[in-house]
Each structure stands twice: as C-alpha cells, then as structure tokens.
MIMARVEX-185082 format. One record per residue (C-alpha): residue number from 1; residue in three letters; y, x, z. Coordinates in pm, whole numbers. Layout:
# residues N
<r num="NUM" residu="ALA" c2="Y" c1="X" c3="Z"/>
...
This chain:
# residues 343
<r num="1" residu="MET" c2="19311" c1="6084" c3="10091"/>
<r num="2" residu="VAL" c2="19224" c1="5906" c3="10417"/>
<r num="3" residu="LYS" c2="19492" c1="5956" c3="10684"/>
<r num="4" residu="VAL" c2="19350" c1="5960" c3="11038"/>
<r num="5" residu="LEU" c2="19518" c1="5942" c3="11379"/>
<r num="6" residu="ILE" c2="19303" c1="6063" c3="11670"/>
<r num="7" residu="ILE" c2="19366" c1="5896" c3="12008"/>
<r num="8" residu="ASP" c2="19192" c1="6064" c3="12302"/>
<r num="9" residu="ASP" c2="19302" c1="6190" c3="12642"/>
<r num="10" residu="SER" c2="19072" c1="6494" c3="12624"/>
<r num="11" residu="PRO" c2="19229" c1="6799" c3="12451"/>
<r num="12" residu="LEU" c2="18877" c1="6929" c3="12379"/>
<r num="13" residu="ILE" c2="18768" c1="6609" c3="12202"/>
<r num="14" residu="ARG" c2="19096" c1="6589" c3="12009"/>
<r num="15" residu="ARG" c2="19049" c1="6945" c3="11886"/>
<r num="16" residu="LEU" c2="18682" c1="6898" c3="11798"/>
<r num="17" residu="LEU" c2="18738" c1="6573" c3="11605"/>
<r num="18" residu="SER" c2="19038" c1="6725" c3="11429"/>
<r num="19" residu="GLU" c2="18834" c1="7028" c3="11319"/>
<r num="20" residu="ILE" c2="18545" c1="6811" c3="11198"/>
<r num="21" residu="LEU" c2="18763" c1="6570" c3="11002"/>
<r num="22" residu="SER" c2="18981" c1="6845" c3="10855"/>
<r num="23" residu="GLN" c2="18671" c1="7004" c3="10699"/>
<r num="24" residu="ALA" c2="18651" c1="6710" c3="10457"/>
<r num="25" residu="SER" c2="18869" c1="6748" c3="10148"/>
<r num="26" residu="ASP" c2="18936" c1="6373" c3="10131"/>
<r num="27" residu="ILE" c2="19042" c1="6330" c3="10497"/>
<r num="28" residu="GLU" c2="19373" c1="6433" c3="10654"/>
<r num="29" residu="VAL" c2="19436" c1="6428" c3="11029"/>
<r num="30" residu="VAL" c2="19801" c1="6322" c3="11044"/>
<r num="31" residu="GLY" c2="19829" c1="6341" c3="11421"/>
<r num="32" residu="CYS" c2="19670" c1="6334" c3="11766"/>
<r num="33" residu="ALA" c2="19781" c1="6116" c3="12057"/>
<r num="34" residu="GLU" c2="19672" c1="6159" c3="12419"/>
<r num="35" residu="ASP" c2="19734" c1="5799" c3="12527"/>
<r num="36" residu="PRO" c2="19791" c1="5455" c3="12371"/>
<r num="37" residu="TYR" c2="20167" c1="5459" c3="12435"/>
<r num="38" residu="GLN" c2="20208" c1="5779" c3="12237"/>
<r num="39" residu="ALA" c2="19972" c1="5639" c3="11975"/>
<r num="40" residu="ARG" c2="20181" c1="5325" c3="11933"/>
<r num="41" residu="GLU" c2="20486" c1="5529" c3="11830"/>
<r num="42" residu="MET" c2="20280" c1="5760" c3="11605"/>
<r num="43" residu="ILE" c2="20125" c1="5463" c3="11422"/>
<r num="44" residu="LYS" c2="20475" c1="5338" c3="11333"/>
<r num="45" residu="LEU" c2="20584" c1="5686" c3="11225"/>
<r num="46" residu="LEU" c2="20272" c1="5812" c3="11042"/>
<r num="47" residu="ASN" c2="20115" c1="5489" c3="10908"/>
<r num="48" residu="PRO" c2="19753" c1="5614" c3="10931"/>
<r num="49" residu="ASP" c2="19467" c1="5451" c3="10740"/>
<r num="50" residu="VAL" c2="19216" c1="5486" c3="11026"/>
<r num="51" residu="LEU" c2="19233" c1="5538" c3="11402"/>
<r num="52" residu="THR" c2="18969" c1="5704" c3="11615"/>
<r num="53" residu="LEU" c2="19010" c1="5558" c3="11962"/>
<r num="54" residu="ASP" c2="18860" c1="5670" c3="12293"/>
<r num="55" residu="VAL" c2="18716" c1="5376" c3="12485"/>
<r num="56" residu="GLU" c2="18828" c1="5504" c3="12826"/>
<r num="57" residu="MET" c2="19177" c1="5649" c3="12875"/>
<r num="58" residu="PRO" c2="19443" c1="5662" c3="13149"/>
<r num="59" residu="LYS" c2="19760" c1="5448" c3="13142"/>
<r num="60" residu="MET" c2="19598" c1="5188" c3="12912"/>
<r num="61" residu="ASP" c2="19226" c1="5165" c3="12835"/>
<r num="62" residu="GLY" c2="19105" c1="5162" c3="12475"/>
<r num="63" residu="ILE" c2="18996" c1="4797" c3="12489"/>
<r num="64" residu="SER" c2="19340" c1="4671" c3="12599"/>
<r num="65" residu="PHE" c2="19507" c1="4881" c3="12330"/>
<r num="66" residu="LEU" c2="19262" c1="4759" c3="12066"/>
<r num="67" residu="ARG" c2="19315" c1="4395" c3="12165"/>
<r num="68" residu="ASN" c2="19692" c1="4433" c3="12123"/>
<r num="69" residu="LEU" c2="19656" c1="4631" c3="11801"/>
<r num="70" residu="MET" c2="19431" c1="4373" c3="11635"/>
<r num="71" residu="ARG" c2="19670" c1="4096" c3="11731"/>
<r num="72" residu="LEU" c2="19986" c1="4269" c3="11611"/>
<r num="73" residu="ARG" c2="19876" c1="4515" c3="11341"/>
<r num="74" residu="PRO" c2="19508" c1="4489" c3="11243"/>
<r num="75" residu="MET" c2="19378" c1="4817" c3="11099"/>
<r num="76" residu="PRO" c2="19048" c1="5010" c3="11077"/>
<r num="77" residu="VAL" c2="18946" c1="5158" c3="11412"/>
<r num="78" residu="VAL" c2="18643" c1="5373" c3="11494"/>
<r num="79" residu="MET" c2="18570" c1="5385" c3="11868"/>
<r num="80" residu="ILE" c2="18466" c1="5708" c3="12040"/>
<r num="81" residu="SER" c2="18213" c1="5607" c3="12303"/>
<r num="82" residu="THR" c2="17970" c1="5752" c3="12553"/>
<r num="83" residu="LEU" c2="17614" c1="5645" c3="12472"/>
<r num="84" residu="THR" c2="17543" c1="5525" c3="12823"/>
<r num="85" residu="GLN" c2="17444" c1="5207" c3="13003"/>
<r num="86" residu="GLN" c2="17805" c1="5179" c3="13122"/>
<r num="87" residu="GLY" c2="17963" c1="5261" c3="12785"/>
<r num="88" residu="SER" c2="17762" c1="5027" c3="12565"/>
<r num="89" residu="PRO" c2="17898" c1="4687" c3="12682"/>
<r num="90" residu="ILE" c2="18256" c1="4815" c3="12644"/>
<r num="91" residu="THR" c2="18185" c1="4940" c3="12292"/>
<r num="92" residu="LEU" c2="18021" c1="4610" c3="12195"/>
<r num="93" residu="GLU" c2="18334" c1="4434" c3="12322"/>
<r num="94" residu="ALA" c2="18542" c1="4664" c3="12099"/>
<r num="95" residu="LEU" c2="18332" c1="4565" c3="11797"/>
<r num="96" residu="GLU" c2="18383" c1="4201" c3="11893"/>
<r num="97" residu="LEU" c2="18760" c1="4259" c3="11900"/>
<r num="98" residu="GLY" c2="18755" c1="4400" c3="11547"/>
<r num="99" residu="ALA" c2="18671" c1="4773" c3="11562"/>
<r num="100" residu="VAL" c2="18481" c1="4871" c3="11247"/>
<r num="101" residu="ASP" c2="18232" c1="5110" c3="11407"/>
<r num="102" residu="PHE" c2="18176" c1="5359" c3="11686"/>
<r num="103" residu="ILE" c2="18085" c1="5727" c3="11717"/>
<r num="104" residu="ALA" c2="17908" c1="5892" c3="12008"/>
<r num="105" residu="LYS" c2="18137" c1="6113" c3="12211"/>
<r num="106" residu="PRO" c2="18021" c1="6472" c3="12150"/>
<r num="107" residu="THR" c2="17810" c1="6619" c3="12430"/>
<r num="108" residu="VAL" c2="17768" c1="6976" c3="12552"/>
<r num="109" residu="ASN" c2="17470" c1="7032" c3="12320"/>
<r num="110" residu="VAL" c2="17643" c1="6890" c3="12011"/>
<r num="111" residu="LYS" c2="17678" c1="7243" c3="11870"/>
<r num="112" residu="GLN" c2="17302" c1="7247" c3="11812"/>
<r num="113" residu="GLN" c2="17340" c1="6949" c3="11574"/>
<r num="114" residu="MET" c2="17701" c1="7003" c3="11466"/>
<r num="115" residu="SER" c2="17643" c1="6964" c3="11092"/>
<r num="116" residu="GLN" c2="17469" c1="6628" c3="11139"/>
<r num="117" residu="TYR" c2="17734" c1="6510" c3="11386"/>
<r num="118" residu="ALA" c2="18014" c1="6617" c3="11151"/>
<r num="119" residu="TYR" c2="17850" c1="6429" c3="10863"/>
<r num="120" residu="VAL" c2="17830" c1="6109" c3="11070"/>
<r num="121" residu="VAL" c2="18191" c1="6134" c3="11190"/>
<r num="122" residu="GLN" c2="18330" c1="6199" c3="10842"/>
<r num="123" residu="GLN" c2="18119" c1="5927" c3="10682"/>
<r num="124" residu="LYS" c2="18213" c1="5663" c3="10938"/>
<r num="125" residu="VAL" c2="18582" c1="5739" c3="10894"/>
<r num="126" residu="ARG" c2="18550" c1="5713" c3="10514"/>
<r num="127" residu="VAL" c2="18368" c1="5381" c3="10542"/>
<r num="128" residu="ALA" c2="18623" c1="5249" c3="10793"/>
<r num="129" residu="ALA" c2="18907" c1="5329" c3="10552"/>
<r num="130" residu="GLY" c2="18757" c1="5089" c3="10298"/>
<r num="131" residu="ALA" c2="18636" c1="4829" c3="10547"/>
<r num="132" residu="ARG" c2="18754" c1="4470" c3="10566"/>
<r num="133" residu="VAL" c2="18919" c1="4447" c3="10908"/>
<r num="134" residu="ARG" c2="18855" c1="4133" c3="11106"/>
<r num="135" residu="SER" c2="19088" c1="4003" c3="11371"/>
<r num="136" residu="PHE" c2="18920" c1="3860" c3="11678"/>
<r num="137" residu="LYS" c2="18805" c1="3499" c3="11660"/>
<r num="138" residu="LYS" c2="18617" c1="3287" c3="11909"/>
<r num="139" residu="ALA" c2="18248" c1="3237" c3="11845"/>
<r num="140" residu="THR" c2="18141" c1="2935" c3="11646"/>
<r num="141" residu="THR" c2="17981" c1="2649" c3="11836"/>
<r num="142" residu="VAL" c2="17604" c1="2644" c3="11873"/>
<r num="143" residu="SER" c2="17398" c1="2433" c3="11633"/>
<r num="144" residu="GLU" c2="17231" c1="2110" c3="11729"/>
<r num="145" residu="PRO" c2="16852" c1="2133" c3="11760"/>
<r num="146" residu="LEU" c2="16663" c1="2071" c3="11439"/>
<r num="147" residu="PRO" c2="16535" c1="1715" c3="11398"/>
<r num="148" residu="THR" c2="16210" c1="1662" c3="11587"/>
<r num="149" residu="ASN" c2="16034" c1="1578" c3="11260"/>
<r num="150" residu="ALA" c2="16140" c1="1913" c3="11111"/>
<r num="151" residu="GLN" c2="15834" c1="2125" c3="11042"/>
<r num="152" residu="PHE" c2="15805" c1="2499" c3="10996"/>
<r num="153" residu="LEU" c2="15672" c1="2582" c3="10654"/>
<r num="154" residu="LEU" c2="15347" c1="2772" c3="10708"/>
<r num="155" residu="ASN" c2="15448" c1="2993" c3="10999"/>
<r num="156" residu="LYS" c2="15787" c1="3091" c3="10856"/>
<r num="157" residu="VAL" c2="15970" c1="3396" c3="10991"/>
<r num="158" residu="ILE" c2="16339" c1="3481" c3="10948"/>
<r num="159" residu="ALA" c2="16419" c1="3853" c3="10904"/>
<r num="160" residu="ILE" c2="16769" c1="4005" c3="10922"/>
<r num="161" residu="GLY" c2="16896" c1="4357" c3="10851"/>
<r num="162" residu="ALA" c2="17248" c1="4494" c3="10911"/>
<r num="163" residu="SER" c2="17453" c1="4805" c3="10982"/>
<r num="164" residu="THR" c2="17833" c1="4855" c3="11001"/>
<r num="165" residu="GLY" c2="17991" c1="4528" c3="11114"/>
<r num="166" residu="GLY" c2="17646" c1="4393" c3="11184"/>
<r num="167" residu="THR" c2="17669" c1="4321" c3="11556"/>
<r num="168" residu="GLU" c2="17934" c1="4055" c3="11497"/>
<r num="169" residu="ALA" c2="17769" c1="3927" c3="11178"/>
<r num="170" residu="ILE" c2="17438" c1="3886" c3="11362"/>
<r num="171" residu="LYS" c2="17615" c1="3703" c3="11643"/>
<r num="172" residu="GLU" c2="17769" c1="3466" c3="11387"/>
<r num="173" residu="VAL" c2="17420" c1="3391" c3="11252"/>
<r num="174" residu="LEU" c2="17232" c1="3366" c3="11582"/>
<r num="175" residu="ILE" c2="17486" c1="3155" c3="11769"/>
<r num="176" residu="LYS" c2="17428" c1="2873" c3="11520"/>
<r num="177" residu="MET" c2="17049" c1="2888" c3="11550"/>
<r num="178" residu="PRO" c2="16899" c1="2584" c3="11726"/>
<r num="179" residu="VAL" c2="16650" c1="2624" c3="12009"/>
<r num="180" residu="ASN" c2="16358" c1="2517" c3="11788"/>
<r num="181" residu="SER" c2="16433" c1="2761" c3="11506"/>
<r num="182" residu="PRO" c2="16158" c1="2981" c3="11356"/>
<r num="183" residu="PRO" c2="16107" c1="3326" c3="11511"/>
<r num="184" residu="ILE" c2="16370" c1="3579" c3="11402"/>
<r num="185" residu="VAL" c2="16322" c1="3957" c3="11368"/>
<r num="186" residu="ILE" c2="16625" c1="4185" c3="11339"/>
<r num="187" residu="THR" c2="16695" c1="4548" c3="11259"/>
<r num="188" residu="GLN" c2="17052" c1="4658" c3="11324"/>
<r num="189" residu="HIS" c2="17143" c1="5026" c3="11296"/>
<r num="190" residu="ILE" c2="17223" c1="5097" c3="11660"/>
<r num="191" residu="PRO" c2="17150" c1="5376" c3="11909"/>
<r num="192" residu="PRO" c2="16923" c1="5348" c3="12214"/>
<r num="193" residu="VAL" c2="17079" c1="5176" c3="12518"/>
<r num="194" residu="PHE" c2="17323" c1="4993" c3="12291"/>
<r num="195" residu="SER" c2="17041" c1="4780" c3="12150"/>
<r num="196" residu="THR" c2="16949" c1="4672" c3="12504"/>
<r num="197" residu="SER" c2="17309" c1="4572" c3="12583"/>
<r num="198" residu="PHE" c2="17342" c1="4400" c3="12245"/>
<r num="199" residu="ALA" c2="17027" c1="4191" c3="12299"/>
<r num="200" residu="GLN" c2="17140" c1="4094" c3="12650"/>
<r num="201" residu="ARG" c2="17484" c1="3999" c3="12519"/>
<r num="202" residu="MET" c2="17331" c1="3781" c3="12245"/>
<r num="203" residu="ASP" c2="17090" c1="3618" c3="12490"/>
<r num="204" residu="ARG" c2="17382" c1="3510" c3="12710"/>
<r num="205" residu="THR" c2="17573" c1="3376" c3="12408"/>
<r num="206" residu="CYS" c2="17308" c1="3195" c3="12204"/>
<r num="207" residu="ALA" c2="17099" c1="2880" c3="12250"/>
<r num="208" residu="ILE" c2="16786" c1="3066" c3="12137"/>
<r num="209" residu="ASN" c2="16625" c1="3341" c3="12343"/>
<r num="210" residu="VAL" c2="16725" c1="3691" c3="12227"/>
<r num="211" residu="LYS" c2="16547" c1="4005" c3="12346"/>
<r num="212" residu="GLU" c2="16502" c1="4369" c3="12259"/>
<r num="213" residu="ALA" c2="16164" c1="4386" c3="12089"/>
<r num="214" residu="GLN" c2="15882" c1="4542" c3="12289"/>
<r num="215" residu="HIS" c2="15557" c1="4676" c3="12151"/>
<r num="216" residu="GLY" c2="15305" c1="4393" c3="12142"/>
<r num="217" residu="ASP" c2="15553" c1="4102" c3="12167"/>
<r num="218" residu="LYS" c2="15405" c1="3791" c3="12008"/>
<r num="219" residu="LEU" c2="15656" c1="3613" c3="11782"/>
<r num="220" residu="SER" c2="15754" c1="3271" c3="11914"/>
<r num="221" residu="ALA" c2="15974" c1="2993" c3="11778"/>
<r num="222" residu="GLY" c2="16323" c1="2983" c3="11925"/>
<r num="223" residu="CYS" c2="16330" c1="3357" c3="11992"/>
<r num="224" residu="ALA" c2="16498" c1="3653" c3="11820"/>
<r num="225" residu="TYR" c2="16363" c1="4009" c3="11852"/>
<r num="226" residu="ILE" c2="16604" c1="4301" c3="11802"/>
<r num="227" residu="ALA" c2="16469" c1="4646" c3="11712"/>
<r num="228" residu="PRO" c2="16533" c1="4903" c3="11988"/>
<r num="229" residu="GLY" c2="16762" c1="5191" c3="11895"/>
<r num="230" residu="GLY" c2="16565" c1="5502" c3="11804"/>
<r num="231" residu="LEU" c2="16243" c1="5318" c3="11712"/>
<r num="232" residu="HIS" c2="16122" c1="5145" c3="11396"/>
<r num="233" residu="LEU" c2="16025" c1="4778" c3="11427"/>
<r num="234" residu="SER" c2="15736" c1="4645" c3="11218"/>
<r num="235" residu="ILE" c2="15563" c1="4307" c3="11227"/>
<r num="236" residu="LYS" c2="15183" c1="4300" c3="11224"/>
<r num="237" residu="LYS" c2="14946" c1="4006" c3="11184"/>
<r num="238" residu="ARG" c2="14648" c1="3965" c3="11416"/>
<r num="239" residu="GLY" c2="14450" c1="3649" c3="11359"/>
<r num="240" residu="VAL" c2="14700" c1="3371" c3="11300"/>
<r num="241" residu="SER" c2="14974" c1="3528" c3="11513"/>
<r num="242" residu="LEU" c2="15245" c1="3787" c3="11440"/>
<r num="243" residu="TYR" c2="15331" c1="4073" c3="11674"/>
<r num="244" residu="CYS" c2="15606" c1="4335" c3="11712"/>
<r num="245" residu="GLU" c2="15499" c1="4695" c3="11667"/>
<r num="246" residu="LEU" c2="15728" c1="4988" c3="11754"/>
<r num="247" residu="ASP" c2="15687" c1="5345" c3="11635"/>
<r num="248" residu="ASP" c2="15872" c1="5673" c3="11667"/>
<r num="249" residu="SER" c2="15806" c1="5806" c3="11317"/>
<r num="250" residu="GLU" c2="16064" c1="5988" c3="11104"/>
<r num="251" residu="PRO" c2="16393" c1="5817" c3="11007"/>
<r num="252" residu="VAL" c2="16387" c1="5619" c3="10681"/>
<r num="253" residu="ASN" c2="16705" c1="5618" c3="10470"/>
<r num="254" residu="ARG" c2="16851" c1="5838" c3="10750"/>
<r num="255" residu="HIS" c2="16800" c1="5552" c3="10998"/>
<r num="256" residu="LYS" c2="16574" c1="5470" c3="11290"/>
<r num="257" residu="PRO" c2="16533" c1="5177" c3="11316"/>
<r num="258" residu="ALA" c2="16539" c1="5119" c3="10939"/>
<r num="259" residu="VAL" c2="16569" c1="4779" c3="10773"/>
<r num="260" residu="ASP" c2="16328" c1="4877" c3="10493"/>
<r num="261" residu="VAL" c2="16055" c1="4946" c3="10752"/>
<r num="262" residu="LEU" c2="16092" c1="4594" c3="10893"/>
<r num="263" residu="PHE" c2="16116" c1="4421" c3="10556"/>
<r num="264" residu="ASN" c2="15819" c1="4609" c3="10405"/>
<r num="265" residu="SER" c2="15602" c1="4537" c3="10709"/>
<r num="266" residu="LEU" c2="15651" c1="4164" c3="10652"/>
<r num="267" residu="LEU" c2="15480" c1="4186" c3="10313"/>
<r num="268" residu="GLU" c2="15148" c1="4230" c3="10494"/>
<r num="269" residu="CYS" c2="15213" c1="3904" c3="10682"/>
<r num="270" residu="GLY" c2="15246" c1="3694" c3="10368"/>
<r num="271" residu="ALA" c2="15582" c1="3730" c3="10196"/>
<r num="272" residu="LYS" c2="15595" c1="3363" c3="10097"/>
<r num="273" residu="ASN" c2="15644" c1="3287" c3="10466"/>
<r num="274" residu="ILE" c2="15948" c1="3515" c3="10491"/>
<r num="275" residu="VAL" c2="16315" c1="3424" c3="10463"/>
<r num="276" residu="ALA" c2="16520" c1="3745" c3="10475"/>
<r num="277" residu="ALA" c2="16893" c1="3822" c3="10485"/>
<r num="278" residu="LEU" c2="17069" c1="4154" c3="10435"/>
<r num="279" residu="LEU" c2="17410" c1="4156" c3="10602"/>
<r num="280" residu="THR" c2="17714" c1="4385" c3="10613"/>
<r num="281" residu="GLY" c2="17658" c1="4760" c3="10634"/>
<r num="282" residu="MET" c2="17711" c1="5093" c3="10462"/>
<r num="283" residu="GLY" c2="17446" c1="5259" c3="10249"/>
<r num="284" residu="SER" c2="17146" c1="5094" c3="10086"/>
<r num="285" residu="ASP" c2="16887" c1="5057" c3="10363"/>
<r num="286" residu="GLY" c2="16704" c1="4727" c3="10325"/>
<r num="287" residu="ALA" c2="16784" c1="4672" c3="9957"/>
<r num="288" residu="LYS" c2="16443" c1="4786" c3="9827"/>
<r num="289" residu="GLY" c2="16262" c1="4601" c3="10103"/>
<r num="290" residu="LEU" c2="16453" c1="4283" c3="10021"/>
<r num="291" residu="LEU" c2="16354" c1="4323" c3="9656"/>
<r num="292" residu="SER" c2="15988" c1="4361" c3="9754"/>
<r num="293" residu="ILE" c2="16005" c1="4039" c3="9958"/>
<r num="294" residu="LYS" c2="16164" c1="3852" c3="9668"/>
<r num="295" residu="GLN" c2="15911" c1="3985" c3="9416"/>
<r num="296" residu="ALA" c2="15625" c1="3881" c3="9645"/>
<r num="297" residu="GLY" c2="15754" c1="3525" c3="9672"/>
<r num="298" residu="GLY" c2="15976" c1="3530" c3="9981"/>
<r num="299" residu="TYR" c2="16331" c1="3394" c3="9982"/>
<r num="300" residu="THR" c2="16615" c1="3645" c3="10006"/>
<r num="301" residu="ILE" c2="16986" c1="3628" c3="10087"/>
<r num="302" residu="ALA" c2="17262" c1="3890" c3="10062"/>
<r num="303" residu="GLN" c2="17594" c1="3850" c3="10241"/>
<r num="304" residu="ASP" c2="17889" c1="3822" c3="10002"/>
<r num="305" residu="GLU" c2="18157" c1="4088" c3="9963"/>
<r num="306" residu="PHE" c2="18449" c1="3888" c3="10103"/>
<r num="307" residu="SER" c2="18287" c1="3819" c3="10441"/>
<r num="308" residu="SER" c2="18132" c1="4167" c3="10480"/>
<r num="309" residu="VAL" c2="18306" c1="4437" c3="10684"/>
<r num="310" residu="VAL" c2="18140" c1="4689" c3="10450"/>
<r num="311" residu="TRP" c2="17971" c1="4562" c3="10134"/>
<r num="312" residu="GLY" c2="17725" c1="4848" c3="10097"/>
<r num="313" residu="MET" c2="17373" c1="4734" c3="10182"/>
<r num="314" residu="PRO" c2="17419" c1="4380" c3="10044"/>
<r num="315" residu="LYS" c2="17576" c1="4521" c3="9726"/>
<r num="316" residu="ALA" c2="17282" c1="4757" c3="9679"/>
<r num="317" residu="ALA" c2="17051" c1="4456" c3="9707"/>
<r num="318" residu="VAL" c2="17257" c1="4253" c3="9460"/>
<r num="319" residu="ASP" c2="17261" c1="4545" c3="9215"/>
<r num="320" residu="LEU" c2="16880" c1="4560" c3="9232"/>
<r num="321" residu="GLY" c2="16850" c1="4186" c3="9172"/>
<r num="322" residu="ALA" c2="16695" c1="4154" c3="9518"/>
<r num="323" residu="ALA" c2="16885" c1="3843" c3="9633"/>
<r num="324" residu="ASN" c2="16794" c1="3486" c3="9548"/>
<r num="325" residu="GLU" c2="17148" c1="3398" c3="9651"/>
<r num="326" residu="ILE" c2="17470" c1="3563" c3="9769"/>
<r num="327" residu="VAL" c2="17617" c1="3379" c3="10066"/>
<r num="328" residu="ALA" c2="17933" c1="3392" c3="10282"/>
<r num="329" residu="LEU" c2="17858" c1="3482" c3="10644"/>
<r num="330" residu="ASP" c2="17950" c1="3139" c3="10780"/>
<r num="331" residu="LYS" c2="17683" c1="2980" c3="10557"/>
<r num="332" residu="VAL" c2="17399" c1="3228" c3="10620"/>
<r num="333" residu="THR" c2="17241" c1="3040" c3="10912"/>
<r num="334" residu="GLN" c2="17243" c1="2713" c3="10721"/>
<r num="335" residu="ARG" c2="17077" c1="2871" c3="10417"/>
<r num="336" residu="LEU" c2="16815" c1="3053" c3="10627"/>
<r num="337" residu="LEU" c2="16719" c1="2733" c3="10806"/>
<r num="338" residu="HIS" c2="16717" c1="2532" c3="10483"/>
<r num="339" residu="GLN" c2="16455" c1="2768" c3="10342"/>
<r num="340" residu="ALA" c2="16256" c1="2792" c3="10665"/>
<r num="341" residu="ILE" c2="16201" c1="2425" c3="10747"/>
<r num="342" residu="LYS" c2="16137" c1="2093" c3="10586"/>
<r num="343" residu="VAL" c2="16238" c1="1755" c3="10719"/>
C-alpha cells in the first residue's frame, strides 16, 4: 500500500486528488495539508511514502519546501504544476532539486477526460513510490572539445530517449558533450511548453547548442534537438543530410512524442551510423526501437538500474537483449562519444 500526503492550498484540488488516489486499491491518502508548515508536522506524524506538492503556495512556495525537504529528509515527491509558460521553469527546477515527476494541475474541463487524468495521477504516484530519490547535486563540469584529429564515423548521430527522471539524466549527458560532438536527437516524455523551457534551460547550461526541434531542421554537429511536447520527432534523410520531421499522429505506447518513433525513424538513415541510449523512465517505450537499431548494426546503451530514477524503459530494453552495454549515468556520455568518433 502506497501512503500519500497531499500538499495543496486549494481545497478543491486537495479533494479532487484525494478522490482520484483513493479509487486505487493500492494507494492510501493518509492526509492533506494546506501549506508546507502543516505538511512538515504531518510528514513526521504520518511517515508517507509519497508527497504530492503544489508548486505555488502561500507562506512558503513549493520550491523552497522541496529544497529543504531534499536536504533534510529526501523522499519521493510528485509536483502538481500548471502547464504554462510561467509554470514550466519552476517545475523543471523542482525536478533538478530531486522531485521524481510532475502532474498537470486539473483544469475546468478535466471532467471530460477524468478517467485518463486519474490513470496518469495514480500511475505517477505508484512509480514515485518505487523511485530512486536523488538529492540535489551541482552539474558536472563541461567536457573539453574532442581532439581536432577526431573524426566522425560516417555521419554518426547520437539518439537519446527518456521519461521519468529524464530531464536531469539528459542534462548529465549533454553537459559533458564537447562543442564538436556529433548531432544529438532526443525524445523525452514531456508536455508542450515544458519542452521549450527544457531546451532553453539546457542551451544555457551546455557547451553545445540545444534547441527544441523544428520541422525541417538540418542536423548539425555540436547541436542537440529535443522533440517538442505533443509531437513525434522523426529523422529523415534527404541527399547526404539528415533532417527533423515533426508529426501530430496518434500516440505510440501512450506517448507523444514517443521514443520508438524516433529510434525507428533512424533505421532509414543507416542504423550503423547510429549510437543510441535509453535512459531512466517508466514503461517500455523505446525498448523495441533500441532492439531494432542493435539488430541493424547500430550501437546501443541502456542506463543501469542503480543510477536510474525509474528502471523501467532501460530494463525493458535489457530484457529484450536490446543493449550492447548497460552503463551508469555518469559514464553514458563517454561511451556515446567513444562509439561515435575515432581518433
């Protein structure tokens, strides 16, 4: 049984989340707090397994509370966030501080999609209960540029897929990428608006250029392209160049963007030129695509269990035999570059 404490200043949101979570036979709402000070006492008293935490609250905002919590008593936290231009940077900061995941704050029309919303809320709380909680750590230093005599092997491309815990895992990988690295294409399960903020955040942090992929972008060395939330990202070959293609087709594996869509599209570009990594995340999206890349001659990496927030997608890949190697997060960049260049 997963014990949950709901922290939100809105009585309506507290009641709605409590009703949704209480519908699940394996989840128990042990209490509701209307501000962080009340929550602090209830955590000591009730010892919950998971917190749901509103990003914006009076008295003390959710970020300040989360920062203190992760320093003093790290535990699984799912943020409740507005999916807005203003809300996304704050939520990304929460993930950086150690929150496992986030849920969109329910809107007035949520009743029209209540069953889907309830499924997402319940599933994210379950996953959080089993997640490996990270305390905040400063970003690793940026890599030195590759030696000038390093050569890309036949137009190599690095592909990365991730979900829960992925924003921080991707940052760990990208921040070590040198400015003359091969082009990098990324699908992270993330909603619209958030992907824009995430790409901007990574671009400010990393030596390489990082951007939200746009339809028709030509892949260039030293640049990473992140799939926009709500659209699938594929890579298409025209002549000798590779281009980003976006489409609004149906979700795949319940996701849009989906990692399998990206990975499978790369097969048409010559799989032997692909180095792909599947990082932390729940579910199995990307596992079959990774296997296809491996079978076609590409090189594949799965993040190991110990360094994953949730070892779902990488585990699915390992179980399929889709990974050439299983690697700790702090070694992923090194292994990707080793396969993508020669000196």
